[in-house]
N, CA, C and O atoms as a printed pandas DataFrame, in Angstrom:
     atom_number atom_name residue_name chain_id  residue_number  x_coord  y_coord  z_coord
0              1         N          MET        A               1   18.278    0.575  -16.450
1              2        CA          MET        A               1   17.569   -0.415  -15.742
2              3         C          MET        A               1   18.356   -0.785  -14.374
3              4         O          MET        A               1   19.584   -0.856  -14.421
4              5         N          PRO        A               2   17.789   -0.981  -13.366
5              6        CA          PRO        A               2   18.464   -1.153  -12.126
6              7         C          PRO        A               2   19.109   -2.591  -12.173
7              8         O          PRO        A               2   18.634   -3.481  -12.878
8              9         N          TRP        A               3   20.215   -2.760  -11.382
9             10        CA          TRP        A               3   20.999   -4.043  -11.479
10            11         C          TRP        A               3   20.284   -5.261  -11.098
11            12         O          TRP        A               3   20.625   -6.358  -11.541
12            13         N          HIS        A               4   19.320   -5.107  -10.306
13            14        CA          HIS        A               4   18.549   -6.313   -9.950
14            15         C          HIS        A               4   17.602   -6.737  -11.053
15            16         O          HIS        A               4   17.203   -7.901  -11.088
16            17         N          GLY        A               5   17.240   -5.880  -11.922
17            18        CA          GLY        A               5   16.403   -6.215  -13.225
18            19         C          GLY        A               5   17.388   -6.938  -14.215
19            20         O          GLY        A               5   17.039   -7.925  -14.864
20            21         N          MET        A               6   18.641   -6.380  -14.286
21            22        CA          MET        A               6   19.514   -7.111  -15.206
22            23         C          MET        A               6   19.913   -8.429  -14.697
23            24         O          MET        A               6   20.153   -9.312  -15.520
24            25         N          ALA        A               7   20.012   -8.668  -13.456
25            26        CA          ALA        A               7   20.546   -9.856  -12.876
26            27         C          ALA        A               7   19.911  -11.248  -13.387
27            28         O          ALA        A               7   20.457  -12.347  -13.482
28            29         N          TRP        A               8   18.482  -10.830  -13.711
29            30        CA          TRP        A               8   17.612  -12.160  -13.986
30            31         C          TRP        A               8   17.346  -12.217  -15.454
31            32         O          TRP        A               8   16.605  -13.108  -15.869
32            33         N          GLN        A               9   17.840  -11.417  -16.226
33            34        CA          GLN        A               9   17.612  -11.392  -17.672
34            35         C          GLN        A               9   17.822  -12.748  -18.290
35            36         O          GLN        A               9   17.091  -13.185  -19.179
36            37         N          TRP        A              10   18.915  -13.439  -17.751
37            38        CA          TRP        A              10   19.217  -14.850  -18.401
38            39         C          TRP        A              10   18.254  -15.791  -18.042
39            40         O          TRP        A              10   18.275  -16.849  -18.671
40            41         N          LEU        A              11   17.301  -15.624  -17.057
41            42        CA          LEU        A              11   16.355  -16.700  -16.746
42            43         C          LEU        A              11   15.098  -16.533  -17.588
43            44         O          LEU        A              11   14.064  -15.966  -17.233
44            45         N          ARG        A              12   15.360  -17.148  -18.823
45            46        CA          ARG        A              12   14.097  -17.172  -19.785
46            47         C          ARG        A              12   13.086  -18.225  -19.382
47            48         O          ARG        A              12   13.362  -19.218  -18.709
48            49         N          PRO        A              13   11.917  -17.925  -19.845
49            50        CA          PRO        A              13   10.876  -18.863  -19.533
50            51         C          PRO        A              13   11.142  -20.368  -19.918
51            52         O          PRO        A              13   10.705  -21.280  -19.216
52            53         N          ALA        A              14   11.831  -20.579  -20.991
53            54        CA          ALA        A              14   12.018  -22.045  -21.330
54            55         C          ALA        A              14   13.019  -22.690  -20.288
55            56         O          ALA        A              14   12.889  -23.806  -19.783
56            57         N          LEU        A              15   13.989  -21.833  -20.068
57            58        CA          LEU        A              15   14.999  -22.342  -19.010
58            59         C          LEU        A              15   14.358  -22.653  -17.830
59            60         O          LEU        A              15   14.502  -23.788  -17.374
60            61         N          SER        A              16   13.646  -21.806  -17.232
61            62        CA          SER        A              16   12.916  -22.023  -15.874
62            63         C          SER        A              16   11.967  -23.194  -15.939
63            64         O          SER        A              16   11.809  -23.946  -14.978
64            65         N          THR        A              17   11.289  -23.347  -17.180
65            66        CA          THR        A              17   10.268  -24.461  -17.306
66            67         C          THR        A              17   11.195  -25.798  -17.221
67            68         O          THR        A              17   10.918  -26.704  -16.435
68            69         N          ASN        A              18   12.269  -25.843  -18.057
69            70        CA          ASN        A              18   13.058  -27.120  -17.951
70            71         C          ASN        A              18   13.700  -27.399  -16.728
71            72         O          ASN        A              18   13.976  -28.569  -16.460
72            73         N          LEU        A              19   14.000  -26.407  -15.882
73            74        CA          LEU        A              19   14.531  -26.642  -14.639
74            75         C          LEU        A              19   13.401  -27.199  -13.714
75            76         O          LEU        A              19   13.504  -28.245  -13.074
76            77         N          ALA        A              20   12.384  -26.434  -13.718
77            78        CA          ALA        A              20   11.129  -26.848  -12.726
78            79         C          ALA        A              20   10.477  -28.195  -13.120
79            80         O          ALA        A              20    9.881  -28.844  -12.260
80            81         N          THR        A              21   10.567  -28.607  -14.319
81            82        CA          THR        A              21   10.021  -29.798  -14.708
82            83         C          THR        A              21   10.942  -31.079  -14.648
83            84         O          THR        A              21   10.489  -32.211  -14.814
84            85         N          ASN        A              22   12.294  -30.803  -14.394
85            86        CA          ASN        A              22   13.249  -31.874  -14.432
86            87         C          ASN        A              22   13.161  -32.637  -13.163
87            88         O          ASN        A              22   13.286  -32.046  -12.090
88            89         N          PRO        A              23   12.947  -33.950  -13.225
89            90        CA          PRO        A              23   12.702  -34.684  -11.983
90            91         C          PRO        A              23   13.868  -34.737  -11.035
91            92         O          PRO        A              23   13.724  -34.684   -9.814
92            93         N          ALA        A              24   15.126  -34.852  -11.696
93            94        CA          ALA        A              24   16.289  -34.789  -10.864
94            95         C          ALA        A              24   16.564  -33.448  -10.081
95            96         O          ALA        A              24   17.067  -33.421   -8.958
96            97         N          VAL        A              25   16.186  -32.366  -10.784
97            98        CA          VAL        A              25   16.306  -30.994  -10.032
98            99         C          VAL        A              25   15.214  -30.955   -8.874
99           100         O          VAL        A              25   15.480  -30.523   -7.753
100          101         N          LEU        A              26   14.038  -31.413   -9.216
101          102        CA          LEU        A              26   13.002  -31.387   -8.085
102          103         C          LEU        A              26   13.433  -32.279   -6.815
103          104         O          LEU        A              26   13.440  -31.853   -5.660
104          105         N          THR        A              27   13.791  -33.580   -7.205
105          106        CA          THR        A              27   14.257  -34.318   -6.065
106          107         C          THR        A              27   15.385  -33.852   -5.297
107          108         O          THR        A              27   15.327  -33.821   -4.068
108          109         N          ASN        A              28   16.327  -33.516   -5.889
109          110        CA          ASN        A              28   17.549  -32.971   -5.208
110          111         C          ASN        A              28   17.151  -31.689   -4.497
111          112         O          ASN        A              28   17.533  -31.527   -3.338
112          113         N          THR        A              29   16.476  -30.843   -5.050
113          114        CA          THR        A              29   16.021  -29.679   -4.303
114          115         C          THR        A              29   15.242  -29.974   -3.122
115          116         O          THR        A              29   15.481  -29.376   -2.073
116          117         N          ALA        A              30   14.264  -30.907   -3.208
117          118        CA          ALA        A              30   13.545  -31.357   -1.988
118          119         C          ALA        A              30   14.461  -31.998   -0.995
119          120         O          ALA        A              30   14.395  -31.657    0.186
120          121         N          GLY        A              31   15.369  -32.967   -1.424
121          122        CA          GLY        A              31   16.369  -33.489   -0.499
122          123         C          GLY        A              31   17.136  -32.413    0.142
123          124         O          GLY        A              31   17.281  -32.375    1.364
124          125         N          LEU        A              32   17.624  -31.547   -0.647
125          126        CA          LEU        A              32   18.472  -30.554   -0.066
126          127         C          LEU        A              32   17.822  -29.661    1.081
127          128         O          LEU        A              32   18.420  -29.346    2.110
128          129         N          VAL        A              33   16.528  -29.300    0.767
129          130        CA          VAL        A              33   15.663  -28.600    1.771
130          131         C          VAL        A              33   15.489  -29.501    2.990
131          132         O          VAL        A              33   15.697  -29.025    4.106
132          133         N          ALA        A              34   15.144  -30.688    2.854
133          134        CA          ALA        A              34   14.814  -31.603    4.051
134          135         C          ALA        A              34   16.121  -31.887    4.798
135          136         O          ALA        A              34   16.087  -32.040    6.019
136          137         N          SER        A              35   17.418  -31.975    4.031
137          138        CA          SER        A              35   18.474  -32.177    4.875
138          139         C          SER        A              35   19.011  -30.896    5.611
139          140         O          SER        A              35   19.596  -30.948    6.692
140          141         N          LEU        A              36   18.761  -29.783    4.939
141          142        CA          LEU        A              36   19.112  -28.431    5.559
142          143         C          LEU        A              36   18.199  -28.331    6.885
143          144         O          LEU        A              36   18.591  -27.871    7.957
144          145         N          ALA        A              37   17.000  -28.807    6.641
145          146        CA          ALA        A              37   16.140  -28.667    7.978
146          147         C          ALA        A              37   16.361  -29.428    9.187
147          148         O          ALA        A              37   16.091  -29.118   10.348
148          149         N          THR        A              38   16.931  -30.541    8.697
149          150        CA          THR        A              38   17.239  -31.554    9.871
150          151         C          THR        A              38   18.816  -31.596   10.176
151          152         O          THR        A              38   19.243  -32.283   11.104
152          153         N          GLY        A              39   19.539  -30.944    9.477
153          154        CA          GLY        A              39   20.979  -30.696    9.863
154          155         C          GLY        A              39   21.749  -31.924    9.280
155          156         O          GLY        A              39   22.844  -32.210    9.764
156          157         N          ASN        A              40   21.258  -32.611    8.328
157          158        CA          ASN        A              40   21.922  -33.845    7.941
158          159         C          ASN        A              40   22.986  -33.588    6.870
159          160         O          ASN        A              40   22.782  -33.517    5.658
160          161         N          THR        A              41   24.125  -33.463    7.496
161          162        CA          THR        A              41   25.324  -32.967    6.727
162          163         C          THR        A              41   25.628  -33.761    5.540
163          164         O          THR        A              41   25.835  -33.182    4.474
164          165         N          PRO        A              42   25.676  -35.115    5.633
165          166        CA          PRO        A              42   25.802  -35.947    4.405
166          167         C          PRO        A              42   24.859  -35.824    3.351
167          168         O          PRO        A              42   25.157  -35.914    2.160
168          169         N          GLY        A              43   23.586  -35.594    3.846
169          170        CA          GLY        A              43   22.557  -35.444    2.808
170          171         C          GLY        A              43   22.543  -34.037    2.190
171          172         O          GLY        A              43   22.053  -33.877    1.072
172          173         N          ILE        A              44   23.066  -33.013    2.883
173          174        CA          ILE        A              44   23.344  -31.720    2.195
174          175         C          ILE        A              44   24.254  -31.907    1.220
175          176         O          ILE        A              44   23.980  -31.489    0.095
176          177         N          ALA        A              45   25.455  -32.542    1.450
177          178        CA          ALA        A              45   26.555  -32.659    0.425
178          179         C          ALA        A              45   25.873  -33.542   -0.864
179          180         O          ALA        A              45   25.962  -33.188   -2.039
180          181         N          THR        A              46   25.259  -34.619   -0.445
181          182        CA          THR        A              46   24.952  -35.444   -1.558
182          183         C          THR        A              46   23.813  -34.802   -2.504
183          184         O          THR        A              46   23.874  -34.992   -3.719
184          185         N          ASN        A              47   22.835  -34.082   -1.967
185          186        CA          ASN        A              47   21.802  -33.340   -2.739
186          187         C          ASN        A              47   22.358  -32.215   -3.287
187          188         O          ASN        A              47   21.937  -31.848   -4.384
188          189         N          ALA        A              48   23.363  -31.496   -2.648
189          190        CA          ALA        A              48   23.871  -30.289   -3.457
190          191         C          ALA        A              48   24.690  -30.763   -4.707
191          192         O          ALA        A              48   24.633  -30.134   -5.764
192          193         N          ALA        A              49   25.472  -31.916   -4.552
193          194        CA          ALA        A              49   26.144  -32.445   -5.693
194          195         C          ALA        A              49   25.180  -33.032   -6.765
195          196         O          ALA        A              49   25.460  -32.889   -7.955
196          197         N          GLY        A              50   24.059  -33.686   -6.381
197          198        CA          GLY        A              50   23.179  -34.217   -7.346
198          199         C          GLY        A              50   22.291  -32.933   -7.980
199          200         O          GLY        A              50   21.798  -32.973   -9.107
200          201         N          LEU        A              51   22.183  -31.874   -7.132
201          202        CA          LEU        A              51   21.467  -30.806   -7.831
202          203         C          LEU        A              51   22.377  -29.957   -8.828
203          204         O          LEU        A              51   21.914  -29.360   -9.800
204          205         N          THR        A              52   23.661  -29.971   -8.492
205          206        CA          THR        A              52   24.732  -29.380   -9.455
206          207         C          THR        A              52   24.690  -30.283  -10.722
207          208         O          THR        A              52   24.644  -29.807  -11.857
208          209         N          ALA        A              53   24.708  -31.587  -10.463
209          210        CA          ALA        A              53   24.850  -32.370  -11.655
210          211         C          ALA        A              53   23.466  -32.396  -12.659
211          212         O          ALA        A              53   23.473  -32.626  -13.869
212          213         N          ALA        A              54   22.399  -32.126  -11.895
213          214        CA          ALA        A              54   21.131  -32.075  -12.695
214          215         C          ALA        A              54   20.958  -30.737  -13.550
215          216         O          ALA        A              54   20.423  -30.693  -14.658
216          217         N          VAL        A              55   21.481  -29.688  -12.879
217          218        CA          VAL        A              55   21.131  -28.413  -13.505
218          219         C          VAL        A              55   22.279  -28.102  -14.472
219          220         O          VAL        A              55   22.067  -27.295  -15.377
220          221         N          THR        A              56   23.411  -28.651  -14.352
221          222        CA          THR        A              56   24.520  -28.205  -15.321
222          223         C          THR        A              56   24.061  -28.422  -16.873
223          224         O          THR        A              56   24.136  -27.505  -17.690
224          225         N          PRO        A              57   23.604  -29.659  -17.183
225          226        CA          PRO        A              57   23.284  -29.921  -18.682
226          227         C          PRO        A              57   22.266  -28.992  -19.040
227          228         O          PRO        A              57   22.427  -28.441  -20.130
228          229         N          VAL        A              58   21.248  -28.686  -18.374
229          230        CA          VAL        A              58   20.244  -27.710  -18.612
230          231         C          VAL        A              58   20.624  -26.350  -18.910
231          232         O          VAL        A              58   20.159  -25.745  -19.875
232          233         N          LEU        A              59   21.578  -25.785  -17.987
233          234        CA          LEU        A              59   22.206  -24.545  -18.191
234          235         C          LEU        A              59   23.058  -24.457  -19.415
235          236         O          LEU        A              59   23.023  -23.502  -20.191
236          237         N          VAL        A              60   23.922  -25.639  -19.563
237          238        CA          VAL        A              60   24.806  -25.558  -20.731
238          239         C          VAL        A              60   24.154  -25.549  -22.123
239          240         O          VAL        A              60   24.630  -24.948  -23.086
240          241         N          SER        A              61   22.952  -26.314  -22.143
241          242        CA          SER        A              61   22.310  -26.351  -23.347
242          243         C          SER        A              61   21.518  -24.917  -23.649
243          244         O          SER        A              61   21.341  -24.496  -24.792
244          245         N          ALA        A              62   21.125  -24.318  -22.590
245          246        CA          ALA        A              62   20.482  -23.137  -22.726
246          247         C          ALA        A              62   21.299  -22.012  -23.327
247          248         O          ALA        A              62   20.809  -21.114  -24.012
248          249         N          PHE        A              63   22.614  -22.131  -23.011
249          250        CA          PHE        A              63   23.528  -21.102  -23.293
250          251         C          PHE        A              63   24.537  -21.463  -24.569
251          252         O          PHE        A              63   25.346  -20.634  -24.985
252          253         N          THR        A              64   24.420  -22.586  -25.053
253          254        CA          THR        A              64   25.120  -22.968  -26.231
254          255         C          THR        A              64   24.390  -22.516  -27.325
255          256         O          THR        A              64   23.198  -22.788  -27.465
256          257         N          PRO        A              65   25.209  -21.656  -28.326
257          258        CA          PRO        A              65   24.648  -21.245  -29.523
258          259         C          PRO        A              65   24.244  -22.457  -30.481
259          260         O          PRO        A              65   24.725  -23.583  -30.357
260          261         N          ALA        A              66   23.395  -22.134  -31.359
261          262        CA          ALA        A              66   22.854  -23.214  -32.394
262          263         C          ALA        A              66   24.031  -23.335  -33.401
263          264         O          ALA        A              66   24.743  -22.368  -33.674
264          265         N          PRO        A              67   24.222  -24.735  -34.011
265          266        CA          PRO        A              67   25.189  -24.771  -35.049
266          267         C          PRO        A              67   24.939  -23.969  -36.132
267          268         O          PRO        A              67   23.759  -23.658  -36.296
268          269         N          ALA        A              68   25.795  -23.531  -36.961
269          270        CA          ALA        A              68   25.682  -22.637  -38.154
270          271         C          ALA        A              68   24.484  -23.150  -39.057
271          272         O          ALA        A              68   23.681  -22.349  -39.536
272          273         N          SER        A              69   24.403  -24.391  -39.251
273          274        CA          SER        A              69   23.368  -24.939  -40.137
274          275         C          SER        A              69   22.094  -24.797  -39.606
275          276         O          SER        A              69   21.204  -24.522  -40.411
276          277         N          GLU        A              70   21.776  -24.930  -38.334
277          278        CA          GLU        A              70   20.401  -24.619  -37.727
278          279         C          GLU        A              70   20.170  -23.154  -37.790
279          280         O          GLU        A              70   19.065  -22.698  -38.083
280          281         N          ALA        A              71   21.227  -22.390  -37.512
281          282        CA          ALA        A              71   20.963  -20.951  -37.529
282          283         C          ALA        A              71   20.496  -20.463  -38.980
283          284         O          ALA        A              71   19.561  -19.685  -39.166
284          285         N          ALA        A              72   21.243  -21.004  -39.922
285          286        CA          ALA        A              72   20.869  -20.560  -41.148
286          287         C          ALA        A              72   19.567  -20.968  -41.560
287          288         O          ALA        A              72   18.952  -20.230  -42.329
288          289         N          LEU        A              73   18.977  -22.195  -41.103
289          290        CA          LEU        A              73   17.692  -22.676  -41.491
290          291         C          LEU        A              73   16.786  -21.830  -40.797
291          292         O          LEU        A              73   15.796  -21.491  -41.445
292          293         N          ALA        A              74   16.888  -21.407  -39.625
293          294        CA          ALA        A              74   16.104  -20.331  -38.781
294          295         C          ALA        A              74   16.035  -19.178  -39.535
295          296         O          ALA        A              74   14.928  -18.707  -39.796
296          297         N          ALA        A              75   17.117  -18.615  -39.951
297          298        CA          ALA        A              75   16.974  -17.393  -40.754
298          299         C          ALA        A              75   16.391  -17.357  -42.178
299          300         O          ALA        A              75   16.076  -16.329  -42.777
300          301         N          ALA        A              76   16.289  -18.618  -42.642
301          302        CA          ALA        A              76   15.790  -18.683  -44.092
302          303         C          ALA        A              76   14.294  -18.332  -44.225
303          304         O          ALA        A              76   13.467  -18.732  -43.405
304          305         N          PRO        A              77   14.021  -17.670  -45.147
305          306        CA          PRO        A              77   12.479  -17.327  -45.462
306          307         C          PRO        A              77   11.644  -18.474  -45.655
307          308         O          PRO        A              77   12.111  -19.405  -46.311
308          309         N          ALA        A              78   10.456  -18.560  -45.181
309          310        CA          ALA        A              78    9.650  -19.738  -45.358
310          311         C          ALA        A              78    9.037  -19.797  -46.808
311          312         O          ALA        A              78    8.515  -18.815  -47.336
312          313         N          SER        A              79    9.143  -21.004  -47.392
313          314        CA          SER        A              79    8.714  -21.075  -48.705
314          315         C          SER        A              79    7.252  -21.569  -48.908
315          316         O          SER        A              79    6.784  -21.664  -50.043
């Protein structure tokens, strides 16, 4: 597989949906684009920090393994 195909494997549909529907991510992304377009340096810094703060919990939860008890329940056969 070419490297560019492997680079995006971590971006699962649920993760991208969580990011795309998160109001803080959308607000800070729009603010960052507007600040970049106008050259508003304080706005760039504020929105970049806000975007980082909004994205971090989503990414951490996406890559945190389930606790052992939840993993056992998921693997248990349905009764």
